[in-house]
C-alpha positions in Angstrom: 0.0 0.0 0.0 1.0 3.6 -0.4 0.3 7.1 0.9 0.9 10.5 -0.6 3.3 13.1 0.8 4.6 16.4 -0.6 8.2 17.4 -1.3 9.5 20.4 0.6 12.3 22.8 -0.5 15.7 21.2 0.2 14.4 17.7 0.2 16.5 14.9 -1.3 15.4 11.3 -1.9 17.6 10.2 1.0 16.1 12.7 3.4 12.6 11.6 2.3 13.5 8.0 2.9 14.8 8.9 6.4 11.8 11.0 7.3 9.0 8.8 6.0 10.5 5.3 6.1 12.9 5.7 9.0 15.9 4.5 7.0 17.8 6.6 4.5 19.0 3.4 2.8 15.5 2.7 1.6 15.7 5.6 -0.9 15.7 3.1 -3.8 12.2 2.0 -2.8 11.0 5.5 -3.4 12.9 5.8 -6.7 11.4 2.6 -8.0 7.8 3.2 -6.7 7.7 6.7 -8.2 9.6 5.8 -11.5 12.2 8.4 -10.8 15.6 9.0 -12.5 18.8 10.6 -11.1 18.9 13.0 -9.2 15.3 11.8 -8.3 14.4 14.9 -6.2 15.8 18.4 -6.7 14.9 22.0 -6.0 15.6 22.7 -9.7 13.5 19.8 -11.0 12.2 21.8 -13.9 15.6 21.8 -15.6 15.9 18.0 -15.3 12.4 17.5 -16.5 13.1 19.6 -19.6 16.0 17.3 -20.3 13.7 14.3 -20.2 14.4 13.0 -16.7 11.6 12.1 -14.3 12.6 14.2 -11.3 10.3 15.7 -8.6 10.7 19.1 -7.0 9.1 21.1 -4.2 5.3 20.9 -4.2 5.2 17.6 -6.1 3.5 14.6 -4.6 5.5 11.5 -3.9 4.2 8.0 -3.1 5.4 6.5 0.1 5.1 2.7 0.7 3.3 1.6 3.8 2.8 -1.7 5.5 -0.1 -3.8 4.3 -3.2 -3.8 6.5 -4.2 -6.9 8.3 -7.7 -6.7 6.8 -8.4 -6.1 3.1 -9.4 -2.6 2.2 -12.6 -1.7 0.5 -12.4 -0.1 -3.0 -13.1 3.3 -1.5 -10.5 2.9 1.2 -7.9 1.8 -1.3 -8.6 4.8 -3.5 -8.3 7.1 -0.4 -4.9 5.6 0.3 -3.7 5.9 -3.3 -5.0 9.3 -4.3 -5.4 11.2 -1.0 -8.1 13.3 0.7 -8.3 17.1 0.6 -10.7 20.0 1.1 -13.8 19.6 -1.1 -14.3 21.7 -4.2 -17.4 23.0 -5.9 -18.1 20.8 -8.9 -19.5 23.7 -10.8 -16.3 25.6 -11.1 -13.7 23.4 -9.2 -13.1 26.2 -6.7 -13.1 25.9 -2.9 -16.6 26.4 -1.5 -16.7 29.7 0.4 -19.3 32.3 1.6 -20.3 30.5 4.7 -20.8 27.1 3.1 -19.7 24.1 5.0 -16.5 22.6 3.6 -16.6 19.0 2.7 -13.9 16.6 1.5 -12.9 15.2 -1.9 -11.6 11.7 -1.7 -9.8 9.1 -3.8 -9.9 9.5 -7.6 -11.9 12.7 -7.5 -9.2 14.3 -5.3 -6.6 13.3 -7.9 -8.6 14.7 -10.8 -9.0 18.1 -9.0 -5.3 18.1 -8.1 -4.5 17.7 -11.8 -6.9 20.5 -12.7 -5.3 22.8 -10.1 -1.8 22.0 -11.5 -3.0 22.8 -15.1 -4.4 26.2 -14.2 -1.4 27.3 -12.2 1.4 28.9 -14.1 5.0 28.0 -13.1 6.3 30.6 -10.7 2.9 31.6 -9.3 3.7 29.7 -6.1 7.0 31.3 -4.8 7.8 28.3 -2.6 7.2 25.9 -5.5 8.5 27.6 -8.7 8.4 24.5 -10.8 4.8 23.6 -10.0 2.2 24.2 -12.7 1.7 24.1 -16.4 2.5 26.4 -19.3 -0.9 26.0 -21.1 -1.5 29.7 -21.0 1.5 30.3 -23.3 -0.7 28.9 -26.1 -3.6 31.3 -25.7 -3.7 33.9 -28.5 -1.5 31.9 -30.8 -2.4 30.8 -34.4 -4.9 27.9 -34.2 -2.7 25.5 -36.0 -2.4 21.7 -35.6 1.2 22.2 -34.6 0.4 24.7 -31.8 -2.4 22.4 -30.6 0.0 19.5 -30.3 2.5 21.7 -28.3 -0.3 22.6 -25.9 -1.2 18.9 -25.5 2.4 18.0 -24.8 2.7 20.7 -22.1 -0.4 19.4 -20.4 0.8 15.8 -20.7 4.2 16.7 -19.1 2.5 18.5 -16.2 0.2 15.6 -15.5 3.0 13.0 -15.6 4.8 14.9 -12.9 2.2 13.6 -10.4 3.4 10.2 -9.4 -0.2 9.0 -9.1 -0.5 9.2 -12.9 0.8 6.4 -15.0 -0.2 7.8 -18.4 -2.1 10.7 -19.9 -3.4 10.7 -23.5 -4.0 14.4 -24.3 -5.6 16.2 -27.2 -6.0 20.0 -27.6 -8.1 22.1 -29.9 -8.8 25.8 -30.3 -12.4 26.9 -30.1 -14.1 29.6 -32.1 -14.4 31.7 -29.0 -10.6 31.9 -28.8 -10.4 29.5 -25.9 -8.2 26.4 -25.8 -9.8 23.1 -24.8 -7.6 20.1 -23.7 -8.9 16.7 -22.9 -6.9 14.0 -21.2 -7.6 10.3 -20.8 -5.7 9.7 -17.5 -4.5 6.3 -16.3 -3.8 6.4 -12.6 -1.9 4.0 -10.5 -4.1 1.2 -9.1 -6.7 0.6 -7.8 -8.9 2.9 -10.0 -9.7 2.8 -13.7 -8.9 5.5 -16.2 -10.9 8.8 -16.2 -11.3 11.8 -18.5 -10.5 15.4 -17.5 -11.2 18.2 -19.9 -10.2 21.8 -19.3 -11.2 24.8 -21.3 -9.1 27.9 -20.7 -9.3 31.5 -22.0 -8.9 35.1 -21.1 -11.9 34.8 -18.8 -10.6 32.0 -16.7 -10.9 28.2 -16.8 -13.5 25.5 -16.4 -13.3 21.8 -16.1 -15.4 18.7 -17.1 -14.8 15.4 -15.3 -15.9 12.0 -16.4 -15.2 9.3 -13.8 
């Protein structure tokens, strides 16, 4: 079984192994589980990712192995373990519910889907403590609506999604709409136990909206 933790500035894979597994020598377990390549974890992860290496940086999620439970988990419990639990979001606009409304929780695969959406609508550098976190999809707004540009947008989204260790694969397409907005759709394959799901994001000058098919 696994749980999800988040990398802090200054972390290395050895420090993570010591902190979460109690033994720095178990760093190889983290590298294998998260499909990482040297240097595995770095503050300047973006430069390594640009060179084609799977390296995680501050703000990225990392899977941590845990001991198996004595009793089998239900499907819902297994999804909570694999994909995490976070503050609930409003399904209409994927924003945190405010204005006096009671906050709920998003669990399992829905929590993963909303984490991916949040990553896509955040531009790298917007979070000072996590400068590599986010996606450059906004760079493609206002550009000529060519097949080449659409493919570049899809590749940027795919790269951003694959930086989440809970994602095994993401098949992404992108298209420009007559309104000037850009719509990307991703068929996401997560780590077990859940099946694939589709997340579509439409982004333009007026903001972003998402569609989720679980």
